[in-house]
BADO-838209 format. One record per atom (N, C-alpha, C): residue number from 1; residue in one letter; atom name; x negated, y, z negated. Coordinates in steps of 0.1 Angstrom, whole numbers. Layout:
% BADO-838209
tormi;gukol;doza;X;Y;Z
NUM;A;CA;X;Y;Z
...
//
This chain:
% BADO-838209
tormi;gukol;doza;X;Y;Z
1;M;N;-1582;2241;-816
1;M;CA;-1574;2233;-807
1;M;C;-1560;2238;-807
2;D;N;-1554;2240;-796
2;D;CA;-1540;2244;-795
2;D;C;-1531;2232;-795
3;H;N;-1523;2230;-806
3;H;CA;-1515;2218;-808
3;H;C;-1506;2215;-797
4;N;N;-1501;2225;-790
4;N;CA;-1491;2224;-780
4;N;C;-1495;2222;-766
5;T;N;-1507;2227;-762
5;T;CA;-1511;2227;-748
5;T;C;-1524;2219;-745
6;D;N;-1533;2217;-755
6;D;CA;-1545;2211;-752
6;D;C;-1545;2196;-750
7;L;N;-1535;2189;-756
7;L;CA;-1534;2175;-756
7;L;C;-1521;2170;-749
8;N;N;-1521;2159;-744
8;N;CA;-1509;2153;-737
8;N;C;-1502;2144;-748
9;W;N;-1493;2149;-756
9;W;CA;-1487;2142;-767
9;W;C;-1476;2133;-761
10;R;N;-1475;2121;-767
10;R;CA;-1464;2112;-763
10;R;C;-1458;2106;-776
11;K;N;-1445;2104;-775
11;K;CA;-1437;2098;-786
11;K;C;-1434;2084;-783
12;S;N;-1432;2075;-792
12;S;CA;-1429;2061;-790
12;S;C;-1416;2060;-782
13;S;N;-1416;2050;-773
13;S;CA;-1405;2047;-765
13;S;C;-1393;2042;-774
14;Y;N;-1396;2038;-786
14;Y;CA;-1385;2034;-796
14;Y;C;-1378;2047;-802
15;S;N;-1383;2059;-799
15;S;CA;-1377;2071;-804
15;S;C;-1366;2075;-794
16;G;N;-1354;2072;-797
16;G;CA;-1343;2075;-789
16;G;C;-1336;2088;-794
17;G;N;-1324;2090;-791
17;G;CA;-1316;2102;-795
17;G;C;-1310;2100;-809
18;S;N;-1313;2090;-816
18;S;CA;-1306;2088;-829
18;S;C;-1312;2097;-840
19;A;N;-1305;2097;-851
19;A;CA;-1310;2105;-863
19;A;C;-1324;2099;-867
20;T;N;-1326;2086;-866
20;T;CA;-1339;2081;-871
20;T;C;-1351;2085;-861
21;S;N;-1348;2090;-850
21;S;CA;-1358;2094;-840
21;S;C;-1365;2107;-845
22;E;N;-1360;2113;-856
22;E;CA;-1366;2125;-861
22;E;C;-1378;2121;-870
23;N;N;-1380;2109;-873
23;N;CA;-1391;2104;-882
23;N;C;-1401;2097;-873
24;C;N;-1406;2104;-864
24;C;CA;-1416;2098;-855
24;C;C;-1429;2105;-855
25;V;N;-1439;2098;-850
25;V;CA;-1452;2105;-848
25;V;C;-1454;2106;-833
26;E;N;-1463;2115;-829
26;E;CA;-1467;2116;-815
26;E;C;-1482;2113;-815
27;V;N;-1486;2107;-804
27;V;CA;-1500;2103;-803
27;V;C;-1506;2109;-790
28;A;N;-1518;2113;-790
28;A;CA;-1525;2119;-778
28;A;C;-1539;2114;-778
29;A;N;-1544;2111;-766
29;A;CA;-1558;2108;-765
29;A;C;-1566;2121;-766
30;T;N;-1577;2120;-773
30;T;CA;-1586;2132;-774
30;T;C;-1599;2129;-767
31;H;N;-1610;2133;-772
31;H;CA;-1623;2130;-766
31;H;C;-1624;2115;-765
32;P;N;-1632;2110;-756
32;P;CA;-1633;2095;-754
32;P;C;-1634;2087;-766
33;G;N;-1625;2077;-767
33;G;CA;-1626;2068;-778
33;G;C;-1619;2072;-791
34;H;N;-1611;2083;-790
34;H;CA;-1604;2087;-802
34;H;C;-1589;2091;-799
35;V;N;-1580;2090;-809
35;V;CA;-1567;2094;-807
35;V;C;-1563;2105;-818
36;A;N;-1554;2113;-815
36;A;CA;-1548;2123;-825
36;A;C;-1534;2119;-827
37;I;N;-1529;2121;-840
37;I;CA;-1516;2118;-844
37;I;C;-1510;2129;-851
38;R;N;-1497;2133;-848
38;R;CA;-1491;2144;-855
38;R;C;-1476;2140;-858
39;D;N;-1470;2147;-867
39;D;CA;-1456;2145;-870
39;D;C;-1448;2152;-859
40;S;N;-1438;2145;-853
40;S;CA;-1430;2151;-842
40;S;C;-1421;2162;-847
41;K;N;-1418;2162;-860
41;K;CA;-1410;2173;-866
41;K;C;-1418;2186;-868
42;N;N;-1431;2184;-869
42;N;CA;-1439;2196;-872
42;N;C;-1451;2196;-862
43;P;N;-1449;2199;-849
43;P;CA;-1459;2198;-839
43;P;C;-1471;2208;-842
44;N;N;-1468;2219;-850
44;N;CA;-1479;2228;-852
44;N;C;-1486;2225;-866
45;G;N;-1482;2214;-872
45;G;CA;-1488;2210;-885
45;G;C;-1501;2203;-883
46;P;N;-1506;2196;-893
46;P;CA;-1519;2190;-893
46;P;C;-1519;2178;-883
47;I;N;-1531;2175;-878
47;I;CA;-1533;2164;-869
47;I;C;-1543;2155;-876
48;L;N;-1540;2142;-875
48;L;CA;-1550;2132;-880
48;L;C;-1557;2126;-867
49;K;N;-1570;2124;-869
49;K;CA;-1578;2118;-858
49;K;C;-1584;2105;-862
50;F;N;-1583;2095;-853
50;F;CA;-1589;2082;-856
50;F;C;-1596;2076;-844
51;P;N;-1606;2068;-846
51;P;CA;-1612;2061;-835
51;P;C;-1601;2052;-828
52;A;N;-1601;2052;-815
52;A;CA;-1591;2044;-807
52;A;C;-1590;2030;-811
53;T;N;-1601;2024;-815
53;T;CA;-1602;2010;-819
53;T;C;-1594;2008;-832
54;D;N;-1595;2017;-842
54;D;CA;-1588;2016;-854
54;D;C;-1573;2018;-852
55;W;N;-1569;2027;-843
55;W;CA;-1555;2029;-840
55;W;C;-1549;2016;-833
56;A;N;-1557;2010;-824
56;A;CA;-1552;1998;-817
56;A;C;-1551;1987;-827
57;S;N;-1559;1986;-837
57;S;CA;-1558;1975;-847
57;S;C;-1546;1978;-856
58;F;N;-1543;1990;-859
58;F;CA;-1531;1993;-867
58;F;C;-1518;1990;-859
59;I;N;-1518;1994;-846
59;I;CA;-1506;1990;-838
59;I;C;-1504;1975;-837
60;N;N;-1515;1968;-834
60;N;CA;-1514;1954;-833
60;N;C;-1510;1947;-846
61;G;N;-1514;1953;-858
61;G;CA;-1509;1948;-871
61;G;C;-1494;1950;-873
62;I;N;-1489;1962;-868
62;I;CA;-1475;1964;-869
62;I;C;-1467;1954;-860
63;R;N;-1472;1952;-848
63;R;CA;-1465;1942;-839
63;R;C;-1465;1928;-845
64;A;N;-1476;1925;-852
64;A;CA;-1477;1912;-858
64;A;C;-1469;1910;-872
65;G;N;-1463;1921;-876
65;G;CA;-1456;1921;-889
65;G;C;-1464;1922;-901
66;K;N;-1477;1927;-899
66;K;CA;-1486;1927;-910
66;K;C;-1482;1937;-921
67;Y;N;-1474;1948;-917
67;Y;CA;-1471;1958;-927
67;Y;C;-1456;1958;-931
68;A;N;-1449;1947;-928
68;A;CA;-1435;1946;-931
68;A;C;-1432;1943;-945
//
């Protein structure tokens, strides 16, 4: 898999131009029902893959303050 061209990577809308925006992940949809996640500072580095349902549960937990 070519990290730069095969997937449509997107960064959080909360990642602005500030110094903290360097600590972001990028997410891309892969084959049906899965997502890929990578470090935005290292786009050619390792990729983590998860079922989309697990990723959605994680994001919902963040929004609910579960991991604060």
